N, C-alpha and C positions, 0 to 999 in steps of 0.2 A: 469537192471536185477531185476527180481522179487524175493523178499524174501518169506518166508513161510507165513507171514501174508497176503501179497498182493495176493499171489497165492490162499490162502484159501478163501479170499473174492471173487475173480473172480470165483473160482470153485463152491462156494456156489450158485452163481447166475445161473450157468448152470445146477446144479443138483436139484434145488428146483422147483418143478412144479408149486408152488403157487406164484413164483416171478412175480411181476408186475412192472409197470413203477416206482412207488414210491419206491419199494424195490431196483430197479436198481439205481435210483438216490441217495438213502441213501448210498449204497455201494460205488458208484463212488465218492461221497463226502468224505467218509472215506479214499478211496484210494488217493484222492488229498491231504487230510490232512497229511497222512503218507508220501507222496512224499515231501510235503513242509517241514515237520520236518526233513526228511532225507537230504534235500538240505541244510538246515540251520545248521545241526550238525557239519560238517567239518569246516565251517567258524567259528562257536562258539569255537570249540576246538583249532583252530589256534589262535584265539584272546586270549583265556586263556593261551595258551602256550607262546605267545608273551609277555603277561603281566608278567608271571612268569620269563621269560628270562630277561626282562627289570629290574625287581627287583633284580635279581641275579647279573647282569653285569653293571647295570646303563646306558645301551645304548640299542637302539632298535636292533632287529635282522634283518640282511640284507638277505632276501630270495633270491635276485638275486645272491649274492655271493655263497650261498648254492647251487643253481641250477647250477652255473658255475662249482663248484667243483665236483658236482655229475657226470658230463660228463667226468671226468678225466680218466687217464689210471689206470688199476688195476694191482696189482703185480702178 
């Protein structure tokens, strides 16, 4: 799903009559960079959260157990 920055970059290409191949390439390179950053962010946040959890409890967090508990019944 596109956010506002990605949408604006794509829209700019469509409404700018002076846009050429170089302009398209630069915008798509920016879109790829944004996508790469967005892909790495959740992994980085999970890594930081895991490190904080290890410091607090002295043991690593078991994500499998968390996932198993998430599927349990609700009151």
